[in-house]
C-alpha positions as CSV (number, residue, x, y, z in Angstrom):
1,M,-156.3,221.1,-74.8
2,N,-154.7,220.2,-78.2
3,S,-156.0,223.3,-79.9
4,N,-154.0,225.8,-82.0
5,E,-155.4,228.4,-79.7
6,D,-153.6,226.8,-76.7
7,K,-150.1,227.4,-78.3
8,Y,-149.4,230.1,-80.9
9,W,-146.9,232.7,-81.9
10,E,-147.9,236.3,-82.3
11,Y,-145.9,239.1,-83.9
12,D,-145.9,242.2,-81.7
13,E,-145.7,245.2,-84.1
14,E,-145.1,247.7,-81.3
15,D,-142.2,245.8,-79.6
16,L,-141.0,244.2,-82.9
17,N,-140.8,240.7,-81.5
18,Y,-142.5,237.4,-81.5
19,K,-144.4,236.1,-78.5
20,L,-145.3,232.5,-77.7
21,H,-148.6,232.2,-76.1
22,F,-149.5,229.1,-74.2
23,T,-152.6,228.2,-72.2
24,R,-151.6,225.7,-69.6
25,F,-154.8,225.7,-67.6
26,Y,-157.3,228.5,-68.2
27,E,-155.3,231.7,-68.8
28,D,-153.2,232.6,-71.8
29,E,-149.6,233.2,-70.8
30,I,-146.7,234.5,-72.8
31,I,-143.9,232.0,-72.1
32,A,-141.3,233.1,-74.6
33,T,-140.3,236.2,-76.5
34,I,-138.0,236.1,-79.5
35,F,-136.3,239.3,-80.7
36,H,-133.9,240.0,-83.5
37,D,-130.9,242.3,-83.0
38,C,-127.8,242.9,-85.0
39,G,-128.4,239.8,-87.2
40,A,-129.0,237.4,-84.3
41,F,-132.0,235.9,-82.6
42,Y,-132.5,235.9,-78.9
43,A,-135.2,234.6,-76.6
44,D,-136.5,235.4,-73.2
45,F,-138.4,232.7,-71.3
46,E,-140.9,233.2,-68.5
47,I,-142.5,229.9,-67.6
48,E,-144.5,230.2,-64.4
49,D,-143.1,228.2,-61.5
50,I,-140.4,226.7,-63.7
51,Y,-138.1,229.2,-65.3
52,E,-137.5,232.9,-65.8
53,S,-134.7,234.3,-67.9
54,D,-132.2,236.6,-66.2
55,E,-130.7,237.6,-69.6
56,P,-131.5,236.8,-73.2
57,Y,-130.8,233.3,-74.5
58,D,-128.8,233.1,-77.7
59,L,-130.5,231.2,-80.5
60,Y,-128.5,229.7,-83.3
61,A,-131.2,230.1,-85.9
62,E,-130.9,231.9,-89.2
63,T,-134.6,232.4,-89.8
64,I,-137.5,233.3,-87.5
65,E,-139.0,229.9,-88.1
66,E,-135.8,228.2,-86.9
67,A,-135.8,230.5,-83.9
68,K,-139.3,229.6,-83.0
69,L,-138.5,225.9,-83.2
70,E,-135.4,226.3,-81.2
71,A,-137.2,228.3,-78.5
72,E,-139.9,225.6,-78.2
73,E,-137.2,222.9,-77.9
74,K,-135.5,224.9,-75.2
75,I,-138.8,225.2,-73.3
76,I,-139.2,221.5,-73.4
77,E,-135.6,221.1,-72.1
78,L,-136.2,223.5,-69.3
79,I,-139.4,221.8,-68.2
80,Q,-137.7,218.4,-68.5
81,E,-134.9,219.6,-66.2
82,Q,-137.5,220.7,-63.7
83,V,-139.2,217.4,-63.8
84,E,-136.0,215.5,-63.2
85,Y,-135.1,217.8,-60.3
86,L,-138.5,217.2,-58.7
87,Q,-138.2,213.5,-59.3
88,S,-134.8,213.5,-57.5
89,W,-136.3,215.5,-54.7
90,I,-139.1,212.9,-54.3
91,H,-136.6,210.0,-54.4
92,K,-134.4,211.6,-51.7
93,F,-137.5,212.3,-49.6
94,K,-138.7,208.7,-49.9
95,S,-135.2,207.3,-49.3
96,I,-135.0,209.2,-46.0
97,D,-138.3,207.5,-44.9
98,E,-136.9,204.1,-46.0
99,D,-133.7,204.7,-44.1
100,E,-135.6,205.6,-40.9
101,D,-137.8,202.5,-41.3
102,V,-134.7,200.3,-41.6
103,E,-133.2,202.0,-38.5
104,I,-136.4,201.4,-36.5
105,C,-136.4,197.7,-37.5
106,R,-132.7,197.4,-36.4
107,K,-133.5,198.9,-33.0
108,K,-136.4,196.6,-32.5
109,N,-134.3,193.5,-33.3
110,Y,-131.7,194.4,-30.6
């Protein structure tokens, strides 16, 4: 993967916004859209199976380059939060099995 073609920003002249394209596996996906309105930058995120914006996310950037960087950092943050959530889910799931094993051992010893 590591190609510039796997992650790139494109300016959409029709919608007047910037779209972040990302190829996670085989298909190109638009995972973020940045738009500029009333002097401020906003982003919408749509990361399949991870996160989808309900409303625009305020970016604190002054330039489009800063906005792109901030949006990419936010994507990493959203993915990291999902990873942590799934790790806690796995931990809880395994701990239930461990608790059941301890209970079975206790019952056998009595």
